[in-house]
N, CA, C and O atoms as a Maestro MAE file, in Angstrom:
{
 s_m_m2io_version
 :::
 2.0.0
}

f_m_ct {
 s_m_title
 :::
 protein
 m_atom[300] {
  # First column is atom index #
  i_m_mmod_type
  r_m_x_coord
  r_m_y_coord
  r_m_z_coord
  i_m_residue_number
  s_m_chain_name
  s_m_pdb_residue_name
  s_m_pdb_atom_name
  i_m_atomic_number
  :::
  1 25 194.432 200.375 -43.887 1 A "MET " " N  " 7
  2 3 193.583 201.347 -43.237 1 A "MET " " CA " 6
  3 2 194.147 202.742 -43.512 1 A "MET " " C  " 6
  4 15 195.357 202.954 -43.436 1 A "MET " " O  " 8
  5 25 193.274 203.679 -43.827 2 A "LYS " " N  " 7
  6 3 193.689 205.061 -44.016 2 A "LYS " " CA " 6
  7 2 193.503 205.795 -42.692 2 A "LYS " " C  " 6
  8 15 192.398 205.878 -42.154 2 A "LYS " " O  " 8
  9 25 194.613 206.324 -42.182 3 A "LEU " " N  " 7
  10 3 194.558 207.065 -40.924 3 A "LEU " " CA " 6
  11 2 194.127 208.497 -41.165 3 A "LEU " " C  " 6
  12 15 194.445 209.078 -42.202 3 A "LEU " " O  " 8
  13 25 193.401 209.074 -40.210 4 A "PRO " " N  " 7
  14 3 193.127 210.505 -40.302 4 A "PRO " " CA " 6
  15 2 194.439 211.278 -40.173 4 A "PRO " " C  " 6
  16 15 195.386 210.803 -39.544 4 A "PRO " " O  " 8
  17 25 194.490 212.443 -40.756 5 A "LYS " " N  " 7
  18 3 195.705 213.253 -40.702 5 A "LYS " " CA " 6
  19 2 195.999 213.717 -39.277 5 A "LYS " " C  " 6
  20 15 197.162 213.764 -38.875 5 A "LYS " " O  " 8
  21 25 194.975 214.057 -38.516 6 A "TYR " " N  " 7
  22 3 195.119 214.516 -37.136 6 A "TYR " " CA " 6
  23 2 194.220 213.693 -36.221 6 A "TYR " " C  " 6
  24 15 193.123 213.291 -36.609 6 A "TYR " " O  " 8
  25 25 194.692 213.450 -35.017 7 A "LEU " " N  " 7
  26 3 193.924 212.735 -34.002 7 A "LEU " " CA " 6
  27 2 194.070 213.460 -32.664 7 A "LEU " " C  " 6
  28 15 195.133 214.001 -32.360 7 A "LEU " " O  " 8
  29 25 193.008 213.469 -31.873 8 A "ILE " " N  " 7
  30 3 193.071 213.966 -30.500 8 A "ILE " " CA " 6
  31 2 193.507 212.804 -29.619 8 A "ILE " " C  " 6
  32 15 193.039 211.678 -29.791 8 A "ILE " " O  " 8
  33 25 194.404 213.076 -28.676 9 A "ALA " " N  " 7
  34 3 194.886 212.027 -27.779 9 A "ALA " " CA " 6
  35 2 194.944 212.565 -26.357 9 A "ALA " " C  " 6
  36 15 195.226 213.743 -26.137 9 A "ALA " " O  " 8
  37 25 194.676 211.689 -25.397 10 A "ASP " " N  " 7
  38 3 194.853 212.050 -23.992 10 A "ASP " " CA " 6
  39 2 195.342 210.836 -23.232 10 A "ASP " " C  " 6
  40 15 195.453 209.742 -23.785 10 A "ASP " " O  " 8
  41 25 195.630 211.039 -21.965 11 A "ASN " " N  " 7
  42 3 196.167 209.970 -21.145 11 A "ASN " " CA " 6
  43 2 195.693 210.201 -19.719 11 A "ASN " " C  " 6
  44 15 195.822 211.308 -19.197 11 A "ASN " " O  " 8
  45 25 195.148 209.178 -19.086 12 A "ALA " " N  " 7
  46 3 194.602 209.324 -17.736 12 A "ALA " " CA " 6
  47 2 195.651 209.771 -16.727 12 A "ALA " " C  " 6
  48 15 195.316 210.461 -15.765 12 A "ALA " " O  " 8
  49 25 196.909 209.396 -16.922 13 A "SER " " N  " 7
  50 3 197.947 209.788 -15.968 13 A "SER " " CA " 6
  51 2 198.415 211.235 -16.186 13 A "SER " " C  " 6
  52 15 199.122 211.792 -15.346 13 A "SER " " O  " 8
  53 25 198.024 211.832 -17.298 14 A "LEU " " N  " 7
  54 3 198.341 213.237 -17.589 14 A "LEU " " CA " 6
  55 2 197.027 213.985 -17.770 14 A "LEU " " C  " 6
  56 15 196.733 214.490 -18.854 14 A "LEU " " O  " 8
  57 25 196.250 214.050 -16.714 15 A "GLN " " N  " 7
  58 3 194.874 214.534 -16.807 15 A "GLN " " CA " 6
  59 2 194.749 215.975 -17.280 15 A "GLN " " C  " 6
  60 15 193.711 216.343 -17.829 15 A "GLN " " O  " 8
  61 25 195.758 216.790 -17.088 16 A "ASP " " N  " 7
  62 3 195.678 218.194 -17.491 16 A "ASP " " CA " 6
  63 2 196.135 218.425 -18.915 16 A "ASP " " C  " 6
  64 15 196.036 219.544 -19.417 16 A "ASP " " O  " 8
  65 25 196.635 217.391 -19.581 17 A "ASP " " N  " 7
  66 3 197.188 217.537 -20.916 17 A "ASP " " CA " 6
  67 2 196.288 216.886 -21.959 17 A "ASP " " C  " 6
  68 15 195.671 215.846 -21.727 17 A "ASP " " O  " 8
  69 25 196.238 217.537 -23.108 18 A "ILE " " N  " 7
  70 3 195.547 216.982 -24.267 18 A "ILE " " CA " 6
  71 2 196.477 217.180 -25.458 18 A "ILE " " C  " 6
  72 15 197.171 218.193 -25.552 18 A "ILE " " O  " 8
  73 25 196.487 216.225 -26.352 19 A "PHE " " N  " 7
  74 3 197.460 216.196 -27.428 19 A "PHE " " CA " 6
  75 2 196.771 216.108 -28.784 19 A "PHE " " C  " 6
  76 15 195.636 215.646 -28.900 19 A "PHE " " O  " 8
  77 25 197.491 216.564 -29.800 20 A "VAL " " N  " 7
  78 3 197.095 216.315 -31.185 20 A "VAL " " CA " 6
  79 2 198.234 215.534 -31.819 20 A "VAL " " C  " 6
  80 15 199.397 215.929 -31.739 20 A "VAL " " O  " 8
  81 25 197.886 214.431 -32.445 21 A "LEU " " N  " 7
  82 3 198.838 213.581 -33.145 21 A "LEU " " CA " 6
  83 2 198.690 213.820 -34.638 21 A "LEU " " C  " 6
  84 15 197.592 213.711 -35.184 21 A "LEU " " O  " 8
  85 25 199.797 214.148 -35.297 22 A "HIS " " N  " 7
  86 3 199.822 214.329 -36.751 22 A "HIS " " CA " 6
  87 2 200.409 213.045 -37.332 22 A "HIS " " C  " 6
  88 15 201.531 212.671 -36.990 22 A "HIS " " O  " 8
  89 25 199.666 212.366 -38.205 23 A "THR " " N  " 7
  90 3 200.043 211.021 -38.646 23 A "THR " " CA " 6
  91 2 200.801 210.981 -39.965 23 A "THR " " C  " 6
  92 15 201.276 209.921 -40.373 23 A "THR " " O  " 8
  93 25 200.921 212.133 -40.642 24 A "GLU " " N  " 7
  94 3 201.643 212.190 -41.913 24 A "GLU " " CA " 6
  95 2 202.972 212.919 -41.708 24 A "GLU " " C  " 6
  96 15 203.198 213.520 -40.657 24 A "GLU " " O  " 8
  97 25 203.853 212.865 -42.721 25 A "PHE " " N  " 7
  98 3 205.129 213.580 -42.599 25 A "PHE " " CA " 6
  99 2 204.880 215.071 -42.501 25 A "PHE " " C  " 6
  100 15 204.114 215.621 -43.292 25 A "PHE " " O  " 8
  101 25 205.494 215.717 -41.571 26 A "PRO " " N  " 7
  102 3 206.341 215.228 -40.487 26 A "PRO " " CA " 6
  103 2 205.466 214.793 -39.307 26 A "PRO " " C  " 6
  104 15 204.653 215.570 -38.807 26 A "PRO " " O  " 8
  105 25 205.642 213.564 -38.878 27 A "ARG " " N  " 7
  106 3 204.824 213.029 -37.791 27 A "ARG " " CA " 6
  107 2 205.260 213.646 -36.469 27 A "ARG " " C  " 6
  108 15 206.451 213.739 -36.172 27 A "ARG " " O  " 8
  109 25 204.260 214.071 -35.670 28 A "PHE " " N  " 7
  110 3 204.569 214.665 -34.379 28 A "PHE " " CA " 6
  111 2 203.375 214.562 -33.444 28 A "PHE " " C  " 6
  112 15 202.250 214.288 -33.860 28 A "PHE " " O  " 8
  113 25 203.657 214.789 -32.176 29 A "LEU " " N  " 7
  114 3 202.646 214.865 -31.131 29 A "LEU " " CA " 6
  115 2 202.841 216.213 -30.467 29 A "LEU " " C  " 6
  116 15 203.944 216.535 -30.026 29 A "LEU " " O  " 8
  117 25 201.782 217.003 -30.392 30 A "ILE " " N  " 7
  118 3 201.889 218.322 -29.773 30 A "ILE " " CA " 6
  119 2 200.984 218.388 -28.548 30 A "ILE " " C  " 6
  120 15 199.804 218.042 -28.607 30 A "ILE " " O  " 8
  121 25 201.564 218.841 -27.437 31 A "ASN " " N  " 7
  122 3 200.812 219.045 -26.206 31 A "ASN " " CA " 6
  123 2 200.137 220.406 -26.332 31 A "ASN " " C  " 6
  124 15 200.817 221.431 -26.383 31 A "ASN " " O  " 8
  125 25 198.837 220.427 -26.381 32 A "MET " " N  " 7
  126 3 198.108 221.662 -26.619 32 A "MET " " CA " 6
  127 2 198.102 222.582 -25.400 32 A "MET " " C  " 6
  128 15 197.757 223.757 -25.526 32 A "MET " " O  " 8
  129 25 198.472 222.082 -24.236 33 A "ASN " " N  " 7
  130 3 198.509 222.921 -23.038 33 A "ASN " " CA " 6
  131 2 199.805 223.707 -22.913 33 A "ASN " " C  " 6
  132 15 199.809 224.807 -22.360 33 A "ASN " " O  " 8
  133 25 200.905 223.160 -23.418 34 A "ASN " " N  " 7
  134 3 202.184 223.866 -23.258 34 A "ASN " " CA " 6
  135 2 202.955 224.006 -24.573 34 A "ASN " " C  " 6
  136 15 204.083 224.497 -24.573 34 A "ASN " " O  " 8
  137 25 202.368 223.584 -25.681 35 A "ASP " " N  " 7
  138 3 202.947 223.731 -27.025 35 A "ASP " " CA " 6
  139 2 204.224 222.924 -27.258 35 A "ASP " " C  " 6
  140 15 204.936 223.181 -28.229 35 A "ASP " " O  " 8
  141 25 204.527 221.965 -26.400 36 A "GLU " " N  " 7
  142 3 205.688 221.099 -26.635 36 A "GLU " " CA " 6
  143 2 205.381 220.154 -27.785 36 A "GLU " " C  " 6
  144 15 204.277 219.619 -27.892 36 A "GLU " " O  " 8
  145 25 206.377 219.958 -28.643 37 A "ILE " " N  " 7
  146 3 206.214 219.062 -29.787 37 A "ILE " " CA " 6
  147 2 207.247 217.952 -29.701 37 A "ILE " " C  " 6
  148 15 208.434 218.200 -29.491 37 A "ILE " " O  " 8
  149 25 206.779 216.734 -29.864 38 A "GLU " " N  " 7
  150 3 207.654 215.561 -29.960 38 A "GLU " " CA " 6
  151 2 207.610 215.099 -31.402 38 A "GLU " " C  " 6
  152 15 206.558 214.699 -31.903 38 A "GLU " " O  " 8
  153 25 208.760 215.154 -32.073 39 A "TRP " " N  " 7
  154 3 208.847 214.761 -33.479 39 A "TRP " " CA " 6
  155 2 209.142 213.271 -33.575 39 A "TRP " " C  " 6
  156 15 210.006 212.763 -32.861 39 A "TRP " " O  " 8
  157 25 208.436 212.570 -34.446 40 A "PHE " " N  " 7
  158 3 208.670 211.141 -34.660 40 A "PHE " " CA " 6
  159 2 209.537 210.884 -35.882 40 A "PHE " " C  " 6
  160 15 210.165 209.831 -35.993 40 A "PHE " " O  " 8
  161 25 209.573 211.850 -36.804 41 A "ASP " " N  " 7
  162 3 210.449 211.743 -37.975 41 A "ASP " " CA " 6
  163 2 211.714 212.532 -37.701 41 A "ASP " " C  " 6
  164 15 211.668 213.651 -37.189 41 A "ASP " " O  " 8
  165 25 212.837 211.936 -38.047 42 A "GLU " " N  " 7
  166 3 214.109 212.631 -37.901 42 A "GLU " " CA " 6
  167 2 214.466 213.294 -39.221 42 A "GLU " " C  " 6
  168 15 214.335 212.689 -40.285 42 A "GLU " " O  " 8
  169 25 214.918 214.540 -39.148 43 A "PHE " " N  " 7
  170 3 215.374 215.231 -40.339 43 A "PHE " " CA " 6
  171 2 216.482 216.198 -39.955 43 A "PHE " " C  " 6
  172 15 216.501 216.747 -38.853 43 A "PHE " " O  " 8
  173 25 217.390 216.389 -40.877 44 A "SER " " N  " 7
  174 3 218.533 217.273 -40.650 44 A "SER " " CA " 6
  175 2 218.080 218.730 -40.708 44 A "SER " " C  " 6
  176 15 216.949 219.028 -41.092 44 A "SER " " O  " 8
  177 25 218.969 219.619 -40.325 45 A "GLN " " N  " 7
  178 3 218.670 221.044 -40.400 45 A "GLN " " CA " 6
  179 2 218.348 221.445 -41.836 45 A "GLN " " C  " 6
  180 15 217.425 222.221 -42.086 45 A "GLN " " O  " 8
  181 25 219.123 220.905 -42.774 46 A "LYS " " N  " 7
  182 3 218.886 221.204 -44.190 46 A "LYS " " CA " 6
  183 2 217.501 220.725 -44.618 46 A "LYS " " C  " 6
  184 15 216.773 221.448 -45.299 46 A "LYS " " O  " 8
  185 25 217.138 219.501 -44.219 47 A "GLU " " N  " 7
  186 3 215.812 218.965 -44.555 47 A "GLU " " CA " 6
  187 2 214.713 219.803 -43.906 47 A "GLU " " C  " 6
  188 15 213.662 220.027 -44.505 47 A "GLU " " O  " 8
  189 25 214.960 220.267 -42.673 48 A "ALA " " N  " 7
  190 3 213.979 221.108 -41.988 48 A "ALA " " CA " 6
  191 2 213.785 222.415 -42.745 48 A "ALA " " C  " 6
  192 15 212.660 222.897 -42.883 48 A "ALA " " O  " 8
  193 25 214.876 222.986 -43.232 49 A "GLU " " N  " 7
  194 3 214.781 224.226 -44.003 49 A "GLU " " CA " 6
  195 2 214.059 223.999 -45.329 49 A "GLU " " C  " 6
  196 15 213.244 224.822 -45.746 49 A "GLU " " O  " 8
  197 25 214.362 222.887 -45.986 50 A "GLU " " N  " 7
  198 3 213.721 222.576 -47.264 50 A "GLU " " CA " 6
  199 2 212.227 222.306 -47.106 50 A "GLU " " C  " 6
  200 15 211.444 222.568 -48.019 50 A "GLU " " O  " 8
  201 25 211.840 221.789 -45.961 51 A "ASN " " N  " 7
  202 3 210.440 221.435 -45.704 51 A "ASN " " CA " 6
  203 2 209.766 222.391 -44.732 51 A "ASN " " C  " 6
  204 15 208.750 222.045 -44.129 51 A "ASN " " O  " 8
  205 25 210.314 223.582 -44.572 52 A "ALA " " N  " 7
  206 3 209.804 224.533 -43.579 52 A "ALA " " CA " 6
  207 2 208.318 224.833 -43.783 52 A "ALA " " C  " 6
  208 15 207.564 224.912 -42.813 52 A "ALA " " O  " 8
  209 25 207.898 224.998 -45.029 53 A "ASP " " N  " 7
  210 3 206.483 225.285 -45.289 53 A "ASP " " CA " 6
  211 2 205.588 224.122 -44.879 53 A "ASP " " C  " 6
  212 15 204.527 224.328 -44.289 53 A "ASP " " O  " 8
  213 25 206.014 222.906 -45.190 54 A "ILE " " N  " 7
  214 3 205.234 221.717 -44.821 54 A "ILE " " CA " 6
  215 2 205.141 221.607 -43.305 54 A "ILE " " C  " 6
  216 15 204.072 221.332 -42.760 54 A "ILE " " O  " 8
  217 25 206.266 221.822 -42.627 55 A "ILE " " N  " 7
  218 3 206.298 221.727 -41.164 55 A "ILE " " CA " 6
  219 2 205.397 222.801 -40.554 55 A "ILE " " C  " 6
  220 15 204.577 222.516 -39.681 55 A "ILE " " O  " 8
  221 25 205.559 224.023 -41.019 56 A "GLU " " N  " 7
  222 3 204.753 225.136 -40.486 56 A "GLU " " CA " 6
  223 2 203.266 224.900 -40.722 56 A "GLU " " C  " 6
  224 15 202.454 225.111 -39.821 56 A "GLU " " O  " 8
  225 25 202.907 224.469 -41.915 57 A "ASN " " N  " 7
  226 3 201.494 224.214 -42.234 57 A "ASN " " CA " 6
  227 2 200.929 223.058 -41.425 57 A "ASN " " C  " 6
  228 15 199.761 223.091 -41.037 57 A "ASN " " O  " 8
  229 25 201.735 222.038 -41.166 58 A "SER " " N  " 7
  230 3 201.275 220.887 -40.388 58 A "SER " " CA " 6
  231 2 201.002 221.270 -38.943 58 A "SER " " C  " 6
  232 15 199.999 220.853 -38.365 58 A "SER " " O  " 8
  233 25 201.891 222.063 -38.361 59 A "VAL " " N  " 7
  234 3 201.705 222.505 -36.972 59 A "VAL " " CA " 6
  235 2 200.501 223.448 -36.887 59 A "VAL " " C  " 6
  236 15 199.674 223.312 -35.985 59 A "VAL " " O  " 8
  237 25 200.396 224.395 -37.809 60 A "ALA " " N  " 7
  238 3 199.244 225.299 -37.829 60 A "ALA " " CA " 6
  239 2 197.946 224.511 -38.016 60 A "ALA " " C  " 6
  240 15 196.924 224.831 -37.409 60 A "ALA " " O  " 8
  241 25 197.997 223.489 -38.853 61 A "GLY " " N  " 7
  242 3 196.830 222.636 -39.059 61 A "GLY " " CA " 6
  243 2 196.417 221.907 -37.796 61 A "GLY " " C  " 6
  244 15 195.228 221.699 -37.555 61 A "GLY " " O  " 8
  245 25 197.392 221.518 -36.990 62 A "ALA " " N  " 7
  246 3 197.094 220.844 -35.725 62 A "ALA " " CA " 6
  247 2 196.308 221.764 -34.803 62 A "ALA " " C  " 6
  248 15 195.355 221.333 -34.154 62 A "ALA " " O  " 8
  249 25 196.711 223.038 -34.744 63 A "TYR " " N  " 7
  250 3 195.989 223.999 -33.908 63 A "TYR " " CA " 6
  251 2 194.583 224.252 -34.447 63 A "TYR " " C  " 6
  252 15 193.636 224.335 -33.665 63 A "TYR " " O  " 8
  253 25 194.427 224.375 -35.763 64 A "ARG " " N  " 7
  254 3 193.091 224.561 -36.349 64 A "ARG " " CA " 6
  255 2 192.212 223.343 -36.075 64 A "ARG " " C  " 6
  256 15 191.044 223.483 -35.712 64 A "ARG " " O  " 8
  257 25 192.778 222.146 -36.252 65 A "PHE " " N  " 7
  258 3 192.045 220.909 -35.982 65 A "PHE " " CA " 6
  259 2 191.569 220.887 -34.536 65 A "PHE " " C  " 6
  260 15 190.407 220.585 -34.262 65 A "PHE " " O  " 8
  261 25 192.470 221.207 -33.613 66 A "PHE " " N  " 7
  262 3 192.139 221.195 -32.186 66 A "PHE " " CA " 6
  263 2 191.006 222.184 -31.891 66 A "PHE " " C  " 6
  264 15 190.056 221.841 -31.189 66 A "PHE " " O  " 8
  265 25 191.100 223.396 -32.416 67 A "GLU " " N  " 7
  266 3 190.064 224.400 -32.179 67 A "GLU " " CA " 6
  267 2 188.715 223.933 -32.710 67 A "GLU " " C  " 6
  268 15 187.690 224.103 -32.051 67 A "GLU " " O  " 8
  269 25 188.717 223.346 -33.902 68 A "THR " " N  " 7
  270 3 187.480 222.847 -34.501 68 A "THR " " CA " 6
  271 2 186.893 221.710 -33.671 68 A "THR " " C  " 6
  272 15 185.689 221.678 -33.417 68 A "THR " " O  " 8
  273 25 187.738 220.785 -33.252 69 A "GLU " " N  " 7
  274 3 187.260 219.657 -32.454 69 A "GLU " " CA " 6
  275 2 186.690 220.120 -31.123 69 A "GLU " " C  " 6
  276 15 185.644 219.631 -30.696 69 A "GLU " " O  " 8
  277 25 187.364 221.055 -30.460 70 A "MET " " N  " 7
  278 3 186.880 221.553 -29.172 70 A "MET " " CA " 6
  279 2 185.569 222.303 -29.351 70 A "MET " " C  " 6
  280 15 184.677 222.210 -28.507 70 A "MET " " O  " 8
  281 25 185.448 223.044 -30.446 71 A "LYS " " N  " 7
  282 3 184.190 223.747 -30.720 71 A "LYS " " CA " 6
  283 2 183.074 222.735 -30.938 71 A "LYS " " C  " 6
  284 15 181.955 222.944 -30.468 71 A "LYS " " O  " 8
  285 25 183.355 221.647 -31.638 72 A "ASN " " N  " 7
  286 3 182.335 220.610 -31.864 72 A "ASN " " CA " 6
  287 2 181.884 219.971 -30.567 72 A "ASN " " C  " 6
  288 15 180.721 219.587 -30.445 72 A "ASN " " O  " 8
  289 25 182.782 219.847 -29.585 73 A "TYR " " N  " 7
  290 3 182.406 219.274 -28.295 73 A "TYR " " CA " 6
  291 2 181.523 220.213 -27.498 73 A "TYR " " C  " 6
  292 15 180.659 219.765 -26.743 73 A "TYR " " O  " 8
  293 25 181.733 221.530 -27.658 74 A "THR " " N  " 7
  294 3 180.956 222.486 -26.864 74 A "THR " " CA " 6
  295 2 179.653 222.874 -27.513 74 A "THR " " C  " 6
  296 15 178.764 223.394 -26.839 74 A "THR " " O  " 8
  297 25 179.510 222.637 -28.807 75 A "ASP " " N  " 7
  298 3 178.253 223.000 -29.501 75 A "ASP " " CA " 6
  299 2 177.166 221.987 -29.285 75 A "ASP " " C  " 6
  300 15 176.059 222.150 -29.799 75 A "ASP " " O  " 8
  :::
 }
 m_bond[299] {
  # First column is bond index #
  i_m_from
  i_m_to
  i_m_order
  :::
  1 1 2 1
  2 2 3 1
  3 3 4 2
  4 3 5 1
  5 5 6 1
  6 6 7 1
  7 7 8 2
  8 7 9 1
  9 9 10 1
  10 10 11 1
  11 11 12 2
  12 11 13 1
  13 13 14 1
  14 14 15 1
  15 15 16 2
  16 15 17 1
  17 17 18 1
  18 18 19 1
  19 19 20 2
  20 19 21 1
  21 21 22 1
  22 22 23 1
  23 23 24 2
  24 23 25 1
  25 25 26 1
  26 26 27 1
  27 27 28 2
  28 27 29 1
  29 29 30 1
  30 30 31 1
  31 31 32 2
  32 31 33 1
  33 33 34 1
  34 34 35 1
  35 35 36 2
  36 35 37 1
  37 37 38 1
  38 38 39 1
  39 39 40 2
  40 39 41 1
  41 41 42 1
  42 42 43 1
  43 43 44 2
  44 43 45 1
  45 45 46 1
  46 46 47 1
  47 47 48 2
  48 47 49 1
  49 49 50 1
  50 50 51 1
  51 51 52 2
  52 51 53 1
  53 53 54 1
  54 54 55 1
  55 55 56 2
  56 55 57 1
  57 57 58 1
  58 58 59 1
  59 59 60 2
  60 59 61 1
  61 61 62 1
  62 62 63 1
  63 63 64 2
  64 63 65 1
  65 65 66 1
  66 66 67 1
  67 67 68 2
  68 67 69 1
  69 69 70 1
  70 70 71 1
  71 71 72 2
  72 71 73 1
  73 73 74 1
  74 74 75 1
  75 75 76 2
  76 75 77 1
  77 77 78 1
  78 78 79 1
  79 79 80 2
  80 79 81 1
  81 81 82 1
  82 82 83 1
  83 83 84 2
  84 83 85 1
  85 85 86 1
  86 86 87 1
  87 87 88 2
  88 87 89 1
  89 89 90 1
  90 90 91 1
  91 91 92 2
  92 91 93 1
  93 93 94 1
  94 94 95 1
  95 95 96 2
  96 95 97 1
  97 97 98 1
  98 98 99 1
  99 99 100 2
  100 99 101 1
  101 101 102 1
  102 102 103 1
  103 103 104 2
  104 103 105 1
  105 105 106 1
  106 106 107 1
  107 107 108 2
  108 107 109 1
  109 109 110 1
  110 110 111 1
  111 111 112 2
  112 111 113 1
  113 113 114 1
  114 114 115 1
  115 115 116 2
  116 115 117 1
  117 117 118 1
  118 118 119 1
  119 119 120 2
  120 119 121 1
  121 121 122 1
  122 122 123 1
  123 123 124 2
  124 123 125 1
  125 125 126 1
  126 126 127 1
  127 127 128 2
  128 127 129 1
  129 129 130 1
  130 130 131 1
  131 131 132 2
  132 131 133 1
  133 133 134 1
  134 134 135 1
  135 135 136 2
  136 135 137 1
  137 137 138 1
  138 138 139 1
  139 139 140 2
  140 139 141 1
  141 141 142 1
  142 142 143 1
  143 143 144 2
  144 143 145 1
  145 145 146 1
  146 146 147 1
  147 147 148 2
  148 147 149 1
  149 149 150 1
  150 150 151 1
  151 151 152 2
  152 151 153 1
  153 153 154 1
  154 154 155 1
  155 155 156 2
  156 155 157 1
  157 157 158 1
  158 158 159 1
  159 159 160 2
  160 159 161 1
  161 161 162 1
  162 162 163 1
  163 163 164 2
  164 163 165 1
  165 165 166 1
  166 166 167 1
  167 167 168 2
  168 167 169 1
  169 169 170 1
  170 170 171 1
  171 171 172 2
  172 171 173 1
  173 173 174 1
  174 174 175 1
  175 175 176 2
  176 175 177 1
  177 177 178 1
  178 178 179 1
  179 179 180 2
  180 179 181 1
  181 181 182 1
  182 182 183 1
  183 183 184 2
  184 183 185 1
  185 185 186 1
  186 186 187 1
  187 187 188 2
  188 187 189 1
  189 189 190 1
  190 190 191 1
  191 191 192 2
  192 191 193 1
  193 193 194 1
  194 194 195 1
  195 195 196 2
  196 195 197 1
  197 197 198 1
  198 198 199 1
  199 199 200 2
  200 199 201 1
  201 201 202 1
  202 202 203 1
  203 203 204 2
  204 203 205 1
  205 205 206 1
  206 206 207 1
  207 207 208 2
  208 207 209 1
  209 209 210 1
  210 210 211 1
  211 211 212 2
  212 211 213 1
  213 213 214 1
  214 214 215 1
  215 215 216 2
  216 215 217 1
  217 217 218 1
  218 218 219 1
  219 219 220 2
  220 219 221 1
  221 221 222 1
  222 222 223 1
  223 223 224 2
  224 223 225 1
  225 225 226 1
  226 226 227 1
  227 227 228 2
  228 227 229 1
  229 229 230 1
  230 230 231 1
  231 231 232 2
  232 231 233 1
  233 233 234 1
  234 234 235 1
  235 235 236 2
  236 235 237 1
  237 237 238 1
  238 238 239 1
  239 239 240 2
  240 239 241 1
  241 241 242 1
  242 242 243 1
  243 243 244 2
  244 243 245 1
  245 245 246 1
  246 246 247 1
  247 247 248 2
  248 247 249 1
  249 249 250 1
  250 250 251 1
  251 251 252 2
  252 251 253 1
  253 253 254 1
  254 254 255 1
  255 255 256 2
  256 255 257 1
  257 257 258 1
  258 258 259 1
  259 259 260 2
  260 259 261 1
  261 261 262 1
  262 262 263 1
  263 263 264 2
  264 263 265 1
  265 265 266 1
  266 266 267 1
  267 267 268 2
  268 267 269 1
  269 269 270 1
  270 270 271 1
  271 271 272 2
  272 271 273 1
  273 273 274 1
  274 274 275 1
  275 275 276 2
  276 275 277 1
  277 277 278 1
  278 278 279 1
  279 279 280 2
  280 279 281 1
  281 281 282 1
  282 282 283 1
  283 283 284 2
  284 283 285 1
  285 285 286 1
  286 286 287 1
  287 287 288 2
  288 287 289 1
  289 289 290 1
  290 290 291 1
  291 291 292 2
  292 291 293 1
  293 293 294 1
  294 294 295 1
  295 295 296 2
  296 295 297 1
  297 297 298 1
  298 298 299 1
  299 299 300 2
  :::
 }
}
């Protein structure tokens, strides 16, 4: 199965929070209400520096995805 790059996630016990899950490297879950990020892939400081553009683009993409999805719900 091919997973989408980004997914919207929520949880009934965390009713005020909504999340975006990034399924490709670097895998993470970001809480869109408080900007907390939980990383699922471990990487060293050196690896983080080497992949800074990928990490930055992935996080920025999560915010763009979220904005687009929320706009689709309100339209």
